N, C-alpha and C positions, 0 to 999 in steps of 0.2 A: 222363308216368308210364307205366311198363310195366304191362301187365295183371296180371302176377304181384305187383305192389306194391299193388293195391287190389282184387284178386279172388281167389277160390279157383280155382286152375287145376290141371290134371292134370300128372303127371310131377314129377320132382325140379327144384327151383329153388334157386339160391343166395340170391336175394333173399327177403325176408319181407314179408308183408302189413303195411302201416303200422298203427300203433296210435294211439289218441287222443292219447297223450303226445307224438307226433311232430308234432302240428298245434298251432301257436301263433299267437296273434293279438296285434296291437299297434295301439294308437291313438296316433298320433304316436310318442313314445318310451316309452310305458307299455304293459307287457304286460297283457292282459286275461285273467282266469280264465275257464275254460269255463262257470262258473256265472254270469258277469256277464250281467245282463239285456240289456245293450247290446252283446253280442258281435257282432251283425250290423253294427254301426256302426264296426267296426275299420277302420283305414286299410290294413293289410296282413295277409296270412296267410303264415306261413312253414312249410315242410314239411321235416323232417329225415329223410334216408334213412340209417339206421344201416349198412346193408349193401346193396350193389348189385353188379351184374355186374362193373363195373370195380373197381380196387383201392381207390379213394377211399372212406373211411368217414365217417359223420356229415356228409354233404354236405347243406347247407341251401339250399333254393331259395325265394325270396320273390316274391310277386305282390301288386301293388297292386290296390285295388278299381277296378272299371271302371264301377260304377253301372248296368251293363246290367241290365234287369229280368229277364232269363233267364240270361245267362252272365256272372256276376260271381264271380271266385274267392273273394272274402271272404264274400259272402252264401251261396254254395253250401256252402262248408265250414262256415260257422256253423250252417246248417240241419242238416248231417250230424252235426256234433258234438252239437248240442242234442238231436237225435232219439235218438242212441245213449245219451247221458247220461241220458235219461228212462227207459231200460229198467231193470228190476230187476237188481241185482248188477253194473251196468256199472262200469268202472274206467278208470284211465289206460291199461290194457293191452287194452282192448276193441278189436277190429279195426274198421277203418274201413268194412268191407263187411258189418257186422252189421246185420240187419234182423229185424223181428218180423212174423209172418204174421197173418192174421185170427183165428187161434185163440190168439194170444199166445205162440206158440213162437218161440224165437230161432234164426236160421239165419245162415249166411255166404253172401253172394251169390257165385255162381260165374260163370266166364267164359261158359259155355254159356247161362246165363240172360240175361246182359247182351247177348250177341251177338244173341239172339233178339229182344230189345226194340229194339236198334238197327236190325235188318233190318226190323222192323215199321214203324219210323219212316220208314225210307228208302222202303218200299213206299207209305206214305201220301203222302209228298212227291212221289214219281214219278220215273221214269227220265228223262223229258223235262226236268225241272228240274235234276236232279243231274248227269246225263251218265254215270251208271253204275247198274248193277243191284244189288239187295240181295245177290245171290250173290257180288258182288265185294268185299264188306265183310268185314274180319277184325278181330281184337282189336288189330291194329297200326294200324288206320285212324285211331284217335285221335291217335297219334303223327304219322302222316303228315299229317293235317289241321292239327294245331297247327304243325308245321314249315312247311307250305305257307302258312298264314295269316300267320305271322311274316315269311316271305320276301316275300310279296306286299305286306306293309305296309312293306317297306323296312328291316326290322330287320337290323342288321349280322350277317354270318355267324357271327362269333365269339360274339355274344350268343345266337344260336340254339343253337350248340354248348354253351355254358355252361348255359343254361336247360334244354336237353334232356338234359344230362349225357352228351354224346357226347365221347369222348376222341380221336376221329379224324373224318375227313370222311365217315364212314359215313352220316351223316344225309342226305347228298345223294341217297341212294336214295329219300328221302321227298319230294324236290322233283320234281314231275311237270311236265315241260315241255309236256305236252299240255293242261294246264289253260289255258283260254281267256285268262285274265288274265295268264298268265306273261310273254308278250311284249308286253304293253300299253305303247305309247309308244316302243318300241325303234326302229321304222321312222323316226319323227320324229327321234330322237336321232342316228341314223346320218347323217341329212342335215345335221346341224350341223357335221360334220367330214368333208366330202366331198372335201377336198383335203389331201394330206399328203405329206411328203418323207421318204424313207428314207435315214438316215445310212449311208454306206458302211461295210462291215465293217472294223473295226480289225484290225491285225495281231495274231495270237494267238501269235507266236513269242516266245521268251524274249529280252528286249532285251540280255541279257548275251552272247548268241551272236555270234561274230565275223561281221561282214557285215551285221548288223541295223542299219537306219538309225538306231535309237535308241542304238546302242552308240557312244559318243563317245571310247572309249579311243584308237583310232588317230588320230582327228581332233585329239587333244590331246597329241601327241608321246608316246604310250604311258602318260601319266599317268592314273590313275583319274579319273573325272569330278569327284569331290569335290575332289581336289587341284587339278585344272585350273581349277576354278571359284572357288578361294579369292580370287584378286585381285578378281574381280567381286563376290564376297560381301562383301569388305572395304569396297568402295565403298558398298554399301547399308548396311553397319554404321555 
């Protein structure tokens, strides 16, 4: 997701922040209401993007539950939806970045606020573990991290493009070859095919040109190839 799809950001944006009605849950083939007490047990969560930077509208992306105790798309979205639904006057059109402060006032989470929290987390983890400094983080880091995680897991490139809603190979900018795991196993794979033969380059000339070895017109008494080959074809027939 782009930051402008789940945060309040500065400047004009074509995209709009997602609303609760755009988040849907399914258990097997049955859709669950947001009020369902077992919403967290759904099998999948689907997010519909009514309007985005590219021309496609009402683009729906679906994620299955991972059952990870911290990072599970179904559980995380179920918590967000239930929390916002518990606020007074919430509705299907409540923004997904809605939160209530300690005084009970309702606000919309901004990009500046989230970036500050992410940088604090990176500081706590440490540069030695991550390989980068908090100052290197931006709101696009989530996109970059997701694309990189899928690539390292062997997810097909076309799947990364479709899930990330990239209509071109622009997502390759998020694949960082300096990541340690990027080239893992490649040295061994190179040794499995250490001998190979190069096929000589085939003629690129038009075979209809006079003098081309594939032009059989002169070799068949001036007859076109198809007519000269009729006797042979009749044998096979």
